[in-house]
N, C-alpha and C positions, 0 to 999 in steps of 0.2 A: 378702529383696528386694534387687534390684540397687542397689548404691551406687557412686558414683564420687567421687574426690577430685581436684579440679583446682587448679592453681596460684593461681587467683583466689579460692580459699577454700572450706574446709569440705566437709562431706559433702553431696552433692546427690542426692536420691533420684530415680531414673529409673523410668518406667513399665515394666511387664512384663505378661505375660498374666493376672496375678492382679488387676490394677487394673480397677476398674469404669469404664464409659464416662464417668460423671460426674466421676470423679477425674482422668481424662485431660483432659477438657475444662477442668476447673478449672486444671490445670497449664498448659495452653496459654493460657488466659485471663490468668493471673497473670504469665506470663513474656513477654507481648507488649511490655512497656515496657522490657525489659532485653535489651541486645544483647551482654552479656558472653558469653564463651566457654562457660561452664557452662550458662547459660540457653539458648544456641543449641543445644547438644548435647541438652539436655532437650527442647526443642521438636521437634527432628528425631526423637528417639526417640518422643515423644508422637504425632507425626503418623504415624510408621511403624506404631505399635501401633494407632492409630485406623483406618488404612487396611485393617487386617486384620479389622475388626469389621463386623457388620451393625448399623448405627447406628440406635438406637431414637428418641432425641430429635433428629431430623434438623434441626428448626428451630433449636434451640440450637446444634447443631454448625455449621450454616451461619453463624449470627451470629458465633460464635467465629472461624471461618475468615476471614470477611470483615473482622473486626476485626484479625486477624493480618496480613491483606494490607496494611493501612494502614502497618504498620511494617516488614513483611518481604516485601512483594509483589515485590521485585526481588532478594531474597537467595536464593542457592542453597545447599543443596537445598530450603529451606523453601518457596519459591514454587512449585517444581515439584510438591511434595507437596500443597500447598494446592489447586492447580489440579486435580490428579488426584482428590482426594477431593470437592472442591466440584462438579466436573463430574458425577461419578457420582451425587451426591445430587440435583442439579438434574434430571438425566435421569430419575431415579426418582420425583421428587416435584414435581408441577406447581406447587404453591404457592411452592416455592423459586425457580422460574423468574421469577415476578413480583417476588420479593425481589431477584434478580440485576439485573433491568432497572431497578428503582427505584434501585439503587446506582449505575447509570450516570449518574445526575444529580449525583453527588458531584463534588467538585473535587480530591479527593486523588489525586495522580498514581500512586502505587504501587498503590492500590486499582483505579483504572481500567486500569492495565497488566495486573494480575492477572485482572480480569474479561474483558478482551479475549482473553487466552489461554484462559480458561475457555470462552468462546463457541466457540472453534475446536474444542473437544472435546465439544460438545453433539451430540445427534442432529440429523438433517437438518431435522425440523420446527421444533425450537427455534432452530436457526441462522436459519432463514427468518424466524421471528417476532421474532428479536432484531435484525434488520437495521435497522428504523426507529429504534429506540432507540440503536443503536450509531452510525448515521449522524449522528443528532442530537448525540450526545456528542462525536463527532469535530468537527463543525462548531461546537460551543460552545467548543472550545479556542482559545487566542489566541497560540499559539507552536508552532513545529516542534520536537517533543521525541521522546524514546524512546517515549512513550505514543502520540502521534499516528502514529508509524511502525508500532506494533503494531496500532492500530485499523485503519489502512490495510491492513496485511497480512491481518488477519482478514477484512475486507470483500472483498478481491480473491482470496481463496483458498478461497471456498466450493465451487467446482468443480461447480456445478449451474446449468444454463441458466436455469431459472425464477427461482432466487434472484438470479442475475446480472442478469436483466432488471429485477427489482425494485430492485436497487441502482442500475442505470442510471437508472431512472425517478426515484429519490430524489435522485440526484446532479445531474441536468440543471438544475433550477432554481437551484442554487448558482452556476452559471456566470454568472448575471446579477447576482450579489451585488457591492456596492461594496467588500466586504472582500476584499483580495487573498489572504488566507489561505484563505478558503472556496473561492475560484476555483482556487487551486493544488491543493488536495486533491480538488476535483471533477474537475479536469483529469487528475490522476494516476490516479484511480480509473477514469475513462472511457477513458483511454489504455490502461491495463492490460487492461480487459475487452474493449476493441476491438469495441464494438457499433456497427454502421454507422449506427444511428439517431441517433447523437450527432454525425455528420459536420457537419451544417449549423451546429449550435450551436458546435462547436469552431472552425469557419471564422470565425464571428463573433468569438469570443474572440481568435483569432490576428490578425484585422483590428484589433481594439482595441489589441492589444499594439504594433502598429506606430505607434500614436498616443500611446504613453506612459501608457496606463491603469494599468499594474501596477507602475510604478517599478522597484524592484530585483528584483522577481519575474518580470519579463518573460522573461528568458533561460530560467528553469526552465519557465515556461509554454510557451514556443516549443519547447523541447526535447521536452517530453512530448506536445505536439500533433503534432509531426513523427513521434514514435514511433507515435502512433495512426494517422497517415496511412500510414506504412510498413506497418502491420499490415493495414489495410483496403483500401488501394489505390484509394480513391474518387476519380474524376476531378474531382469538385466542388472538391477541394483544390488543383487545378493553379494557378489565378491567385494564390492565397494563398502557395503555395510559391514561385512565381516572384518575388513581391514580397519574400518573406523572403530569397531568394537575392540580390536587388538590395541589400537593406539590411544583411543579416547572414548571409552564406553560411557554413553550418556542415555538418559531416559528417552530422548528423541530417537536415537539410533535403535534402541530396543523396541520401541513402538513401531518404527518403520519395518524392522525385521519381522515382527509379529504380523503386520499387515501383509507382507510379501508371502509369509508362510500360509496365511489364511487363504489368499487368492490363488496361490500356487502350491498345493499340498505335496507336489512331487519334489519340492526342495527339502522336505524334512530329512530325507536320507543324507543330503549334504550337510545338514546341521548336526545330525548325529555323528557323522564322520569327523566334522570339525571339532566337536567336543571330545572325541576319542583321540584325535591326533594332536590337538593343541589344548590339552587339558588346563594347563596353567593360565593360558591367555583367554580362552574362549568359553570355558565351561560356565562360569557364573554369568557373563553377559548374555549368552544364549539362553540360559535358564530364566533369566529376567525377562527376556523376550517371550519365552514360551508361556510365562504366566499371563501374558496379554493375548495369547493365541487361542482360538477355539479348541476346546478339549477334544473334539472329534478328530482333530488333525494329529494328535499326539499318540504315538505307540509307547505306552508306558513300559512295556517289557524291554523294548529297544532302548528306551531312555535310561533305565536302570542298568543296562549292560555297559553303557559308555560313561556314566558319571563316575568320578574317582571316589575312592573310599574315604577321602578326606572331607567330603561334603558333610556339613554339620547336620545334627539331628533335626534342627529347625527347618533346614532346607529340605531334608528328606520328608518331613511332615507335609510341607507345601507340595512336594512332588506327588505324594500319595493322593492328594486331592484331585490330580488329573484323572 
């Protein structure tokens, strides 16, 4: 049987094709608390050998893998191998799916990280059914970490319209939460999925951000909502974007306004009027947005009527390219 001698000491027996399933699981179980090089190599070999087997005691195997994830859920290659085997088992055995969802209630960060990646590798039906538990687990976190980033990634990468609609439905109520953390992640999810049904709710959140509701998270929230408006181009966002440009003109706000103008050419008159009536605050932010807008949307004669005489020659040169 294969033996290896490592600098950290002694002969360390490694699994091979002659090992029974139970012996491999016992090895994986007993080496979870040891991060030494020899134990790490043994774990890798054990996982490799297990991945080749048709696993009979799948409940025990799943328990061992989930226990390993607590200690090695972010270690490579162990975590990748754990996810591969665990996803295959869950896809084959419905009762293990319930076990996986139950573990999403856990607080262990490595375990949650590993489960999030496992969900990405489930079949379509199980992904769909995992969404409520995964959303709840994400919203139960109290800090922005590698775990929450992976949960977010899992939720926005389903690639299925029906599942995405369910995610939007579950995310919307969190926009009204007094917890800025929940608001930020709901906004990020809704921004990425770009479902027009969220427009009104996100307009409300943006309006609250102007009043200081979200303290240090306001900039992140405003950025993500602008990205949403850029993706959907809904003209209901126009007054909110203009207010954001008055208070805090950003590249994201300009790009969002450009998208709204492209999709809804009828708003151009409102933009010209805003430039005329609020020259000091809105002329340059709107001009920046118009640089991103389709040229066919712009009435250059009207534009030159409303821009102030203080506009520099360089800006005038850019405008003449319209």
